[in-house]
C-alpha positions as CSV (number, residue, x, y, z in Angstrom):
1,M,0.0,0.0,0.0
2,K,2.9,2.3,0.7
3,K,4.4,1.9,-2.8
4,P,1.3,3.1,-4.7
5,L,1.0,6.1,-2.3
6,C,4.6,7.1,-2.9
7,L,4.0,7.0,-6.7
8,L,0.9,9.2,-6.4
9,L,2.8,11.8,-4.4
10,C,5.6,11.9,-7.0
11,L,3.0,12.4,-9.8
12,L,1.4,15.3,-7.9
13,L,4.7,17.0,-7.5
14,L,5.3,16.8,-11.2
15,L,2.0,18.4,-12.1
16,P,2.1,22.2,-12.9
17,A,0.6,24.6,-10.5
18,A,-2.7,26.2,-11.2
19,G,-2.5,29.2,-13.5
20,G,-0.2,27.8,-16.2
21,C,3.1,26.1,-16.8
22,A,6.3,27.7,-15.7
23,G,9.4,27.6,-17.9
24,P,12.8,26.5,-16.7
25,S,13.7,30.0,-15.5
26,G,10.4,30.4,-13.7
27,E,8.9,32.5,-16.5
28,E,5.4,31.7,-17.6
29,A,5.3,29.4,-20.6
30,V,4.0,30.6,-24.0
31,Q,0.4,29.6,-24.8
32,T,-0.7,29.1,-28.4
33,L,-4.1,30.1,-29.7
34,S,-5.5,29.6,-33.2
35,I,-8.0,31.4,-35.5
36,R,-9.6,28.8,-37.6
37,Q,-10.3,28.9,-41.4
38,E,-14.1,29.2,-40.9
39,Q,-13.6,32.3,-38.7
40,I,-12.2,34.4,-41.6
41,S,-15.6,35.8,-42.4
42,S,-15.8,37.3,-38.9
43,F,-12.0,37.9,-38.5
44,N,-12.4,41.1,-36.6
45,R,-14.3,39.3,-33.8
46,A,-12.0,36.3,-33.9
47,L,-8.9,38.4,-33.5
48,A,-10.5,40.4,-30.7
49,D,-11.5,37.3,-28.8
50,A,-8.0,35.8,-29.1
51,L,-6.4,39.0,-27.8
52,V,-8.8,38.9,-24.8
53,Q,-8.1,35.3,-24.2
54,A,-4.3,36.0,-24.3
55,G,-4.6,38.5,-21.5
56,A,-1.1,39.3,-20.1
57,R,0.3,35.9,-20.8
58,P,3.0,35.3,-23.5
59,T,0.9,34.1,-26.5
60,R,1.3,33.1,-30.1
61,I,-1.8,33.5,-32.2
62,L,-1.8,31.3,-35.3
63,L,-3.6,32.9,-38.3
64,P,-5.3,30.8,-41.0
65,D,-3.6,30.1,-44.2
66,D,-5.6,32.7,-46.2
67,V,-6.2,36.4,-46.6
68,C,-7.6,37.7,-43.3
69,P,-9.6,40.9,-43.7
70,L,-9.3,43.5,-40.9
71,T,-11.9,46.2,-41.2
72,E,-11.7,47.6,-37.7
73,D,-8.8,49.1,-35.8
74,A,-6.9,46.6,-33.7
75,A,-3.9,46.6,-31.3
76,V,-1.6,43.7,-30.6
77,P,0.2,44.1,-27.2
78,A,3.9,43.4,-26.5
79,N,3.2,39.9,-25.1
80,V,1.5,38.6,-28.2
81,S,3.0,37.4,-31.5
82,L,1.1,36.9,-34.7
83,V,2.1,33.7,-36.6
84,F,1.7,33.7,-40.4
85,G,1.8,30.6,-42.6
86,R,3.2,30.5,-46.2
87,G,-0.2,31.6,-47.6
88,T,-1.3,33.9,-44.8
89,A,-1.9,37.6,-45.3
90,L,-3.5,40.2,-43.1
91,S,-5.2,42.9,-45.2
92,V,-5.9,46.1,-43.3
93,A,-8.8,48.1,-44.8
94,A,-8.3,51.6,-46.0
95,G,-8.7,54.1,-43.1
96,R,-8.0,51.4,-40.5
97,T,-4.9,50.8,-38.4
98,L,-3.3,47.6,-37.1
99,T,-0.9,48.6,-34.3
100,I,1.6,45.9,-33.4
101,F,3.8,46.1,-30.3
102,G,4.5,42.4,-30.2
103,G,6.2,40.1,-32.6
104,V,5.4,38.7,-36.1
105,E,6.5,35.3,-37.2
106,A,6.3,35.0,-41.0
107,P,8.2,33.9,-44.1
108,N,9.6,36.6,-46.5
109,T,6.3,37.0,-48.4
110,Y,3.8,39.9,-48.8
111,I,1.7,39.6,-45.5
112,F,0.4,43.2,-45.2
113,P,-1.3,43.8,-48.6
114,G,-4.1,46.2,-47.5
115,E,-4.5,49.9,-48.1
116,G,-4.7,50.6,-44.3
117,T,-1.9,51.4,-41.9
118,V,0.4,49.0,-40.0
119,A,1.9,50.9,-37.0
120,G,3.5,50.3,-33.7
121,N,6.9,48.6,-33.0
122,I,7.2,45.1,-34.4
123,R,9.8,43.3,-32.2
124,G,12.5,41.1,-33.8
125,D,13.4,40.6,-37.4
126,A,11.1,41.7,-40.3
127,Y,11.4,41.3,-44.1
128,V,10.9,44.2,-46.5
129,Q,8.8,41.6,-48.5
130,W,6.2,41.8,-45.7
131,F,5.3,45.2,-46.9
132,G,5.4,44.5,-50.6
133,A,9.0,44.6,-51.7
134,D,9.3,42.3,-54.8
135,A,12.5,40.4,-55.1
136,S,11.7,39.4,-58.7
137,D,11.0,42.9,-60.0
138,F,14.2,44.6,-61.0
139,T,12.7,47.8,-62.4
140,A,10.0,48.9,-59.9
141,N,10.7,51.6,-57.4
142,Q,10.4,49.9,-54.0
143,T,10.7,53.0,-51.7
144,V,7.2,52.5,-50.2
145,P,7.7,49.0,-48.8
146,F,11.2,49.9,-47.5
147,Q,9.8,53.0,-45.8
148,K,6.8,51.1,-44.2
149,A,9.2,48.5,-42.8
150,L,11.6,51.1,-41.4
151,D,8.6,52.9,-39.7
152,V,7.4,50.0,-37.6
153,C,10.1,47.3,-37.3
154,D,13.0,46.9,-34.9
155,T,15.2,45.1,-37.5
156,V,14.5,45.2,-41.3
157,L,16.0,42.4,-43.3
158,V,16.8,42.8,-47.0
159,P,17.3,39.4,-48.6
160,S,19.8,38.9,-51.4
161,R,18.7,38.6,-55.0
162,A,20.1,38.6,-58.5
163,R,19.9,42.4,-59.0
164,E,19.5,45.5,-56.9
165,Y,16.5,47.0,-55.2
166,R,15.6,50.4,-56.6
167,V,14.9,53.0,-53.9
168,S,14.5,56.8,-54.1
169,S,14.8,58.3,-50.6
170,L,14.2,56.9,-47.1
171,T,13.8,58.6,-43.8
172,I,14.6,56.9,-40.5
173,T,12.7,58.5,-37.5
174,R,13.1,55.7,-34.9
175,P,15.7,53.2,-33.6
176,V,16.1,50.5,-36.2
177,T,18.5,48.2,-37.9
178,L,18.6,47.9,-41.7
179,R,20.4,44.7,-42.6
180,G,21.3,43.1,-45.9
181,T,22.9,39.7,-46.3
182,G,26.3,41.0,-47.3
183,A,27.9,43.8,-49.5
184,A,28.4,41.2,-52.3
185,R,24.9,39.9,-52.1
186,T,22.3,42.6,-51.3
187,A,22.4,45.7,-53.5
188,I,20.3,49.0,-53.4
189,R,20.4,51.4,-56.3
190,A,19.3,55.0,-56.1
191,A,16.2,55.2,-58.3
192,S,16.0,59.0,-58.5
193,A,17.8,62.2,-57.8
194,A,16.0,62.7,-54.4
195,E,18.4,63.7,-51.6
196,P,19.6,61.9,-49.5
197,L,19.1,58.2,-50.1
198,I,18.8,57.6,-46.3
199,D,18.1,60.5,-44.0
200,V,18.9,59.4,-40.4
201,C,16.8,61.5,-38.0
202,A,16.9,59.2,-34.9
203,S,19.4,57.7,-32.5
204,Q,20.3,54.0,-32.2
205,V,20.4,53.3,-35.9
206,R,22.5,50.6,-37.6
207,I,22.9,50.0,-41.4
208,E,24.9,47.0,-42.4
209,N,25.8,44.4,-45.1
210,L,24.8,46.3,-48.2
211,A,26.1,47.4,-51.6
212,V,24.7,50.8,-52.7
213,S,25.2,52.5,-56.1
214,F,24.3,55.8,-57.7
215,T,23.9,56.7,-61.4
216,P,27.1,58.7,-62.2
217,L,25.3,61.6,-63.9
218,E,23.0,62.1,-60.9
219,A,25.6,61.6,-58.2
220,Q,27.2,65.1,-58.1
221,K,25.4,66.0,-54.9
222,R,23.7,62.8,-53.8
223,T,24.3,61.4,-50.3
224,F,24.1,57.8,-49.2
225,V,23.6,58.5,-45.5
226,R,22.9,61.9,-44.0
227,L,23.1,62.3,-40.2
228,N,20.4,64.9,-39.9
229,T,21.1,67.0,-36.8
230,E,19.0,70.0,-37.9
231,Q,16.4,69.3,-35.3
232,Q,17.9,67.0,-32.7
233,D,21.1,65.4,-31.3
234,L,22.0,62.0,-32.7
235,Q,23.7,59.1,-30.7
236,D,24.7,55.6,-31.5
237,V,24.6,55.5,-35.3
238,S,26.7,52.8,-37.0
239,L,27.4,51.6,-40.6
240,Y,29.0,48.3,-41.1
241,N,30.2,46.3,-44.1
242,I,29.0,48.6,-46.9
243,F,30.3,49.2,-50.4
244,V,29.2,52.5,-51.9
245,T,29.7,53.4,-55.6
246,N,29.4,56.8,-57.3
247,P,28.0,58.8,-54.5
248,G,28.4,62.6,-54.1
249,F,28.8,62.0,-50.4
250,A,28.9,58.5,-48.9
251,V,28.3,59.9,-45.3
252,C,27.7,63.5,-44.3
253,D,26.2,65.4,-41.4
254,A,23.6,68.1,-41.9
255,G,25.9,70.4,-40.0
256,A,23.3,73.0,-38.9
257,G,25.5,73.9,-35.9
258,Q,22.7,73.7,-33.3
259,H,22.9,70.0,-32.6
260,T,25.6,67.3,-32.6
261,A,26.2,63.7,-33.4
262,S,28.0,61.3,-31.0
263,N,29.0,57.6,-30.9
264,V,29.0,57.3,-34.7
265,T,30.9,54.3,-36.1
266,L,31.9,53.6,-39.7
267,D,33.3,50.1,-39.9
268,H,34.4,48.2,-43.0
269,I,33.2,50.8,-45.5
270,K,34.5,51.0,-49.0
271,I,33.6,54.1,-51.1
272,N,34.4,54.0,-54.8
273,S,34.4,56.9,-57.2
274,N,32.9,59.6,-55.0
275,Y,31.9,62.8,-56.8
276,N,32.3,65.2,-53.9
277,T,33.5,64.1,-50.5
278,G,33.7,60.5,-49.3
279,V,33.0,61.2,-45.6
280,W,32.1,64.7,-44.3
281,L,31.3,64.9,-40.6
282,R,30.5,68.2,-38.9
283,D,29.5,69.2,-35.4
284,C,30.2,65.9,-33.7
285,S,31.0,65.5,-30.0
286,T,32.5,62.2,-28.7
287,G,32.8,58.6,-29.8
288,I,33.4,59.1,-33.5
289,K,35.1,56.0,-35.0
290,L,36.3,55.1,-38.5
291,L,37.6,51.5,-38.8
292,D,38.8,50.0,-42.0
293,V,37.4,52.7,-44.3
294,T,38.6,53.3,-47.8
295,V,37.8,56.1,-50.3
296,S,38.9,55.4,-53.9
297,S,38.6,58.1,-56.5
298,F,39.5,57.3,-60.1
299,G,38.6,58.4,-63.6
300,P,36.6,61.6,-63.8
301,N,36.4,61.9,-60.0
302,L,40.0,63.0,-59.3
303,S,39.0,66.5,-58.0
304,T,37.0,65.1,-55.1
305,K,37.9,65.1,-51.4
306,G,38.4,62.0,-49.3
307,Y,37.5,62.9,-45.7
308,V,36.5,66.2,-44.1
309,F,36.0,66.6,-40.4
310,E,34.8,69.9,-38.9
311,N,34.1,70.7,-35.2
312,V,34.7,67.1,-34.0
313,Q,35.6,66.9,-30.3
314,Q,36.8,63.2,-30.0
315,M,37.5,60.7,-32.8
316,Y,39.5,57.5,-33.5
317,L,40.6,56.4,-36.9
318,E,42.3,53.0,-37.7
319,N,43.1,51.5,-41.1
320,V,41.7,54.5,-43.0
321,D,42.8,54.9,-46.7
322,N,42.3,57.4,-49.5
323,L,43.4,56.3,-52.9
324,G,43.3,58.4,-56.1
325,G,44.9,58.7,-59.5
326,I,47.5,61.2,-60.7
327,T,46.6,63.5,-63.6
328,K,48.3,66.7,-64.6
329,T,45.1,68.3,-65.9
330,V,42.7,68.1,-63.0
331,K,43.2,70.0,-59.7
332,G,42.5,67.5,-57.0
333,G,40.8,67.4,-53.6
334,D,42.6,67.0,-50.4
335,G,42.9,63.5,-48.7
336,L,42.1,64.1,-45.1
337,T,41.1,67.5,-43.7
338,F,40.5,68.3,-40.0
339,I,39.1,71.8,-39.1
340,N,38.6,72.9,-35.5
341,C,38.9,69.4,-34.1
342,A,40.3,68.1,-30.8
343,N,41.3,64.7,-29.2
344,V,41.8,62.8,-32.4
345,S,43.8,59.6,-32.6
346,C,44.8,58.0,-35.9
347,Y,46.5,54.7,-36.4
348,R,47.7,53.3,-39.8
349,V,46.3,55.9,-42.2
350,M,47.4,56.0,-45.8
351,T,46.8,58.4,-48.7
352,D,48.1,57.7,-52.2
353,Y,48.0,59.3,-55.7
354,L,46.2,62.5,-54.8
355,N,46.0,65.6,-56.9
356,A,46.3,68.0,-53.8
357,R,47.4,67.9,-50.2
358,H,47.3,64.6,-48.4
359,L,46.8,65.7,-44.8
360,V,45.4,69.1,-43.8
361,I,45.0,70.1,-40.2
362,R,43.7,73.6,-39.3
363,N,43.1,75.0,-35.8
364,C,43.2,71.7,-34.1
365,T,44.6,70.4,-30.8
366,K,45.5,67.2,-29.0
367,F,46.1,65.0,-32.0
368,H,48.0,61.7,-31.9
369,F,48.9,60.2,-35.3
370,S,50.8,56.9,-35.5
371,N,52.0,55.3,-38.7
372,F,50.7,57.7,-41.4
373,V,52.0,57.3,-44.9
374,T,51.5,59.5,-48.0
375,S,52.6,58.8,-51.5
376,L,52.8,60.8,-54.7
377,M,51.2,64.2,-54.0
378,C,50.6,67.2,-56.2
379,E,50.9,69.7,-53.3
380,E,52.1,69.4,-49.7
381,G,52.1,66.0,-48.1
382,L,51.4,67.6,-44.7
383,Y,49.8,71.0,-44.3
384,F,49.3,72.1,-40.7
385,D,48.0,75.5,-39.7
386,G,47.3,76.0,-36.0
387,L,48.1,72.6,-34.7
388,T,48.9,72.5,-31.0
389,D,49.8,70.1,-28.2
390,S,49.9,67.0,-30.5
391,V,52.1,64.0,-31.1
392,M,53.0,62.7,-34.5
393,D,54.7,59.3,-34.6
394,V,56.2,57.6,-37.6
395,I,55.0,59.9,-40.4
396,K,56.3,59.2,-43.9
397,V,55.8,61.5,-46.9
398,N,56.7,60.3,-50.4
399,G,56.5,63.0,-53.1
400,N,58.0,63.7,-56.5
401,Y,55.2,63.1,-59.0
402,P,54.2,65.8,-59.8
403,S,54.6,67.5,-56.4
404,T,54.7,71.3,-56.4
405,G,55.0,72.0,-52.7
406,P,57.0,71.1,-49.6
407,G,56.8,67.7,-48.1
408,A,55.6,69.2,-44.8
409,Y,54.5,72.8,-44.3
410,L,53.8,73.9,-40.7
411,K,52.3,77.3,-39.9
412,N,51.3,78.7,-36.5
413,C,52.0,75.4,-34.8
414,S,53.2,75.1,-31.2
415,G,53.8,72.5,-28.5
416,N,53.9,69.5,-30.8
417,V,56.2,66.5,-30.8
418,F,57.2,64.8,-34.1
419,N,58.8,61.4,-33.8
420,D,60.4,59.7,-36.9
421,L,59.3,62.2,-39.6
422,I,60.5,61.0,-43.0
423,I,60.3,63.2,-46.1
424,I,61.3,61.7,-49.5
425,D,61.6,63.5,-52.8
426,A,59.9,66.8,-52.0
427,S,60.1,69.1,-55.0
428,Q,60.5,72.1,-52.7
429,S,61.9,72.3,-49.2
430,A,61.3,69.0,-47.4
431,V,60.2,70.7,-44.1
432,V,59.1,74.3,-43.8
433,L,58.2,76.0,-40.5
434,E,56.5,79.4,-40.4
435,N,55.5,81.2,-37.1
436,C,56.0,78.0,-35.2
437,S,57.2,77.7,-31.6
438,G,58.1,75.1,-29.0
439,N,57.9,72.1,-31.3
440,V,60.2,69.1,-30.9
441,F,61.4,67.0,-33.9
442,N,63.0,63.6,-33.0
443,N,64.6,61.7,-35.8
444,L,63.8,63.9,-38.8
445,V,65.0,62.3,-42.0
446,T,65.0,63.7,-45.5
447,A,66.0,61.9,-48.7
448,G,66.1,62.8,-52.4
449,A,65.8,66.2,-53.9
450,A,64.8,69.1,-51.6
451,R,65.1,72.7,-52.9
452,P,66.2,75.0,-51.6
453,Y,66.5,73.3,-48.1
454,A,66.0,70.0,-46.5
455,L,64.9,71.9,-43.4
456,E,63.7,75.5,-43.6
457,E,62.7,77.4,-40.5
458,R,61.6,80.9,-41.4
459,E,61.5,84.1,-39.4
460,G,58.8,84.3,-36.7
461,C,59.7,80.8,-35.3
462,R,61.2,80.3,-31.9
463,D,62.3,77.6,-29.5
464,N,61.9,74.7,-31.9
465,R,64.2,71.8,-31.1
466,F,65.6,69.4,-33.8
467,Q,67.5,66.3,-32.6
468,G,68.7,63.2,-34.3
469,L,68.5,64.5,-37.9
470,I,69.6,63.0,-41.2
471,L,69.4,65.6,-44.0
472,T,70.2,65.3,-47.7
473,G,70.5,69.0,-48.4
474,A,71.1,72.4,-46.9
475,F,69.2,73.7,-43.8
476,S,68.2,77.1,-42.7
477,L,67.2,78.1,-39.1
478,Q,66.0,81.7,-38.8
479,G,64.0,81.3,-35.6
480,D,64.8,82.7,-32.2
481,G,66.2,80.1,-29.7
482,S,65.8,77.1,-32.0
483,S,68.5,74.4,-32.0
484,I,69.7,71.3,-33.8
485,H,71.3,68.4,-31.9
486,G,72.9,65.3,-33.5
487,L,72.8,66.2,-37.2
488,R,74.0,63.6,-39.7
489,D,74.2,63.7,-43.5
490,E,73.2,60.9,-45.8
491,K,76.6,59.2,-45.2
492,D,75.9,59.1,-41.4
493,R,78.6,61.7,-40.6
494,L,77.8,63.4,-37.3
495,F,77.8,67.2,-37.3
496,A,78.3,69.4,-34.2
497,V,75.4,71.0,-32.3
498,I,74.2,74.1,-34.1
499,A,72.3,76.9,-32.4
500,A,69.9,79.1,-34.4
501,P,70.0,81.3,-36.3
502,A,72.1,79.3,-38.7
503,E,72.4,78.0,-42.2
504,G,74.4,75.0,-43.3
């Protein structure tokens, strides 16, 4: 008698408590409700009843495999998910609104075909096909389904297909992720001259895994992504794994001067044949990052700029390149330009074959560059005007084709340290200082032709210190209190300490 009683007690302990089953973590288990095929004719009532029955419990509502007509307003709470089959669609009548704060489980088919409105905040992943994007139509403008998806979904998925989706202009007004399946698999083409292609007017936005292209004749002023700070501050915006072809601007900021952008990341971005400026950021505060970004300008686009940063207060660049093509007939755009920026760190940056200056810094402070290389410039490799309290480590400038300026031209700069500055084949003086004071140059090396001087310090300079130099040419120090220590020629012959002013 004791053994059956023990078995009964064990069974009672295994039974769920009243009120529903508990999951392994103590959370209430998800219940599943179904709307049957015969209820389609009274779908409004069937959906309302199911939502009432769901109450506050986590619930999945299975819809019948047919077109379900919604002719009254309805709201799906955050604890409820609507489940669509392969042939299910929910058609919202014109003038009516389906508001979804929960989830939607559905294949990548057209599930919201009605003329009414789908609103709310759909949790989880959503396909642009849900709102009518057609993966088989390569000519139709698909702006409307893209915009509808961006307006109500947390994450918008753009599946790959044989050719690009044609889109005119999109506006992002809420936190959202727009995700393709890879820069080599999901492509969007600008379908009109509307500006910009994507206008980001909200924080917490991520765009990733896409290829984007513009028609060259329409691309002079077109922008891929604009960070619109005209009305509000923006935070936490990121672009990842994107290939952009023929833009006017790949990324730019509205730059109204009243609001700022912060925590903006460009990661694994390739910009090909830009027609204006690859990346142009203005009025940014902190947390700006460029990681593995390349701007390449060829063919008719040689007069364009690579990167322009204005009024940026904290930024980090790593593996950033600007590649161009030399021509003697087109005046080029500068490689990297910084204006009124502070607290900028750059590691492994390269500019190559540009028809203008490679690195321009104006009125900036607290920079740290490490491993910066320029090759084949038409004007100065480095042009600094008003740089203060900065450190430049391992900077190499290769000139000579068809360079028309000094390798490095410094004006109004003070309190900077240059470690391992190498200037090769400058067509004018290798290094020129004008109105500069209190700068330290450790291991300055010049090689090749430098006319008239390898090192030229002009009047108005003072207290600059040069130590550990190897110069292939004459030098001129006209500053007050400047000095050279440890000067060698190209044959490694040590010269005596020379105090300014001096020529040699």
